[in-house]
C-alpha positions as CSV (number, residue, x, y, z in Angstrom):
1,M,4.7,26.9,-4.4
2,D,8.0,28.4,-5.4
3,V,10.4,25.9,-7.0
4,G,13.2,27.0,-4.7
5,V,11.1,26.5,-1.6
6,R,10.1,23.0,-2.8
7,D,13.7,22.1,-3.5
8,R,14.8,23.3,-0.1
9,R,12.1,21.1,1.5
10,R,13.3,18.1,-0.5
11,L,16.9,18.3,0.6
12,P,16.2,17.0,4.2
13,E,14.1,14.2,2.7
14,G,16.9,13.3,0.3
15,L,19.4,13.3,3.1
16,R,17.2,11.1,5.3
17,F,16.8,8.8,2.2
18,A,20.6,8.6,1.9
19,V,21.0,7.9,5.6
20,I,18.5,5.0,5.5
21,G,20.2,3.7,2.3
22,L,23.6,3.7,4.0
23,L,22.2,2.1,7.2
24,S,20.3,-0.7,5.4
25,T,23.3,-1.4,3.1
26,G,25.6,-1.5,6.2
27,I,23.2,-3.9,8.0
28,T,23.0,-6.1,4.9
29,I,26.7,-6.4,4.7
30,A,27.0,-7.0,8.5
31,V,24.4,-9.7,8.5
32,F,26.0,-11.4,5.5
33,N,29.4,-11.4,7.1
34,L,28.0,-12.4,10.5
35,L,26.4,-15.5,8.9
36,V,29.3,-16.5,6.6
37,H,32.5,-15.2,8.1
38,T,32.1,-14.8,11.9
39,G,33.1,-17.3,14.5
40,E,35.0,-20.5,14.5
41,Q,32.0,-22.3,12.8
42,P,30.1,-19.6,10.9
43,V,26.4,-20.5,10.7
44,L,26.2,-20.4,6.9
45,L,29.8,-20.8,5.8
46,E,29.0,-23.3,3.1
47,R,25.8,-21.6,2.0
48,P,26.7,-18.0,1.1
49,I,23.8,-17.5,-1.3
50,E,21.3,-18.3,1.4
51,A,23.1,-16.0,3.7
52,Y,23.0,-13.2,1.2
53,V,19.3,-13.7,0.6
54,I,18.7,-13.5,4.4
55,A,20.9,-10.4,4.7
56,M,19.1,-8.7,1.8
57,A,15.7,-9.5,3.4
58,V,16.9,-7.9,6.7
59,G,18.3,-4.9,4.9
60,T,15.1,-4.5,2.9
61,I,12.9,-4.6,6.0
62,I,15.1,-2.0,7.7
63,S,15.0,0.2,4.6
64,F,11.2,-0.1,4.3
65,A,10.7,0.8,7.9
66,G,13.1,3.8,7.7
67,N,11.7,5.1,4.5
68,R,8.1,4.6,5.6
69,W,8.3,6.2,9.0
70,W,11.2,8.6,8.7
71,V,11.8,9.6,5.1
72,F,8.3,9.7,3.6
73,D,6.3,10.0,6.9
74,A,3.7,7.3,5.8
75,G,3.6,5.7,9.3
76,D,-0.1,6.3,9.8
77,S,-1.2,4.5,6.6
78,P,-3.1,1.3,7.3
79,Y,-1.9,-0.1,3.9
80,W,1.6,-1.2,5.1
81,F,1.4,-4.6,3.5
82,G,0.6,-3.2,0.0
83,E,3.3,-0.6,0.5
84,F,5.8,-3.3,1.4
85,V,4.9,-5.4,-1.7
86,R,5.4,-2.3,-3.9
87,F,8.6,-1.4,-2.1
88,A,10.0,-4.9,-2.7
89,L,9.0,-4.8,-6.4
90,V,10.6,-1.4,-6.8
91,N,13.8,-2.8,-5.3
92,V,13.8,-5.8,-7.6
93,A,13.2,-3.5,-10.7
94,A,15.9,-1.1,-9.6
95,T,18.5,-3.8,-9.5
96,A,18.1,-4.1,-13.3
97,L,19.7,-0.6,-13.8
98,P,23.3,-1.4,-12.8
99,S,23.0,-4.6,-14.8
100,L,21.9,-2.7,-17.9
101,C,24.7,-0.2,-17.4
102,L,27.2,-3.0,-17.1
103,A,25.8,-4.8,-20.2
104,T,25.9,-1.6,-22.2
105,S,29.5,-1.0,-21.2
106,R,30.5,-4.6,-21.9
107,Y,28.5,-5.5,-25.0
108,V,27.7,-2.3,-26.7
109,L,30.8,-0.2,-26.0
110,D,33.1,-3.2,-25.7
111,L,34.8,-2.0,-22.6
112,Q,36.3,-5.0,-20.7
113,S,38.4,-3.5,-17.9
114,V,37.8,-3.8,-14.1
115,M,37.6,0.0,-14.1
116,A,35.0,0.1,-16.8
117,D,32.9,-2.6,-15.1
118,N,33.0,-0.7,-11.8
119,I,32.3,2.7,-13.3
120,S,29.3,1.4,-15.3
121,A,27.8,-0.8,-12.7
122,N,28.9,0.5,-9.3
123,L,29.0,4.2,-10.1
124,V,26.6,5.1,-12.9
125,G,24.3,2.1,-12.4
126,L,23.9,2.5,-8.6
127,L,23.5,6.2,-9.0
128,L,20.7,5.7,-11.5
129,A,19.1,3.0,-9.3
130,T,19.2,5.2,-6.2
131,I,17.5,8.1,-8.0
132,A,14.9,5.7,-9.5
133,R,14.3,4.2,-6.0
134,Y,13.8,7.6,-4.4
135,W,11.2,8.7,-7.0
136,A,9.5,5.3,-7.1
137,Y,9.2,5.2,-3.3
138,K,7.9,8.8,-3.3
139,I,5.3,8.2,-6.1
140,L,4.5,4.5,-6.2
141,V,5.0,3.3,-2.7
142,F,4.4,6.1,-0.2
143,G,3.2,9.0,-2.4
144,T,-0.5,8.0,-2.9
145,R,-1.4,7.5,0.7
146,G,-4.7,9.0,1.8
147,Q,-6.3,8.5,-1.7
148,A,-9.2,6.1,-1.8
149,G,-8.4,3.2,-4.0
150,A,-4.8,4.1,-4.3
151,Y,-3.8,0.8,-2.9
152,G,-6.3,-1.2,-4.9
153,D,-8.7,-1.2,-2.0
154,A,-10.7,1.8,-0.6
155,D,-11.5,0.0,2.6
156,P,-8.6,0.0,5.2
157,E,-10.3,-2.8,7.2
158,K,-9.6,-5.3,4.4
159,E,-5.8,-5.1,4.7
160,P,-3.8,-5.9,7.8
161,S,-2.6,-2.9,9.7
162,A,0.7,-2.4,11.5
C-alpha cells in the first residue's frame, strides 16, 4: 500500500483517538469535581484521593470502550477482558513519561520554574505519552485481534465475552 494512502487512512483514526482522549479526560475531571466539589455536602470532600481514583477508573473505562469500539474497531473480539488488562497496563506505563520528562527538566537540566515544569511534564511529557498510548493500543491492545494465541489463549471460550 502506498505510504500516502496509509497515512490518509490513519488521520481519521487519529482524530477519533483524540476525541476519545478529550472525552475521557473531561469525564474524569467532571467525576472528580462532582465527588469533591459539588453540592452543599460533597460526597468525598474529605477524601480527594479516593475521588480521583474513582474518577480515573470511570475515565479509563470510557476510554477503553471508545477506543475498542470506535477508534480501533475491535468490538467483535471475544477477548475484551485481556484487552482491558493490557489497556490498563499501557495507561499505567504511559504515566511514567511525563514524570520522566519532569525529572529530566528538574534534576538533569536544573530547571526549577513553573513554566519549565509545565512545559516538560504537561506539554512534552503528555505529548509523548499520548503518542505512546496510541501506538501501544494499536499494537499491544487491539492490533493483534484475530490471531490465534495473541491473547495468551487460542480458545475464545475460556475468556469471558462482552
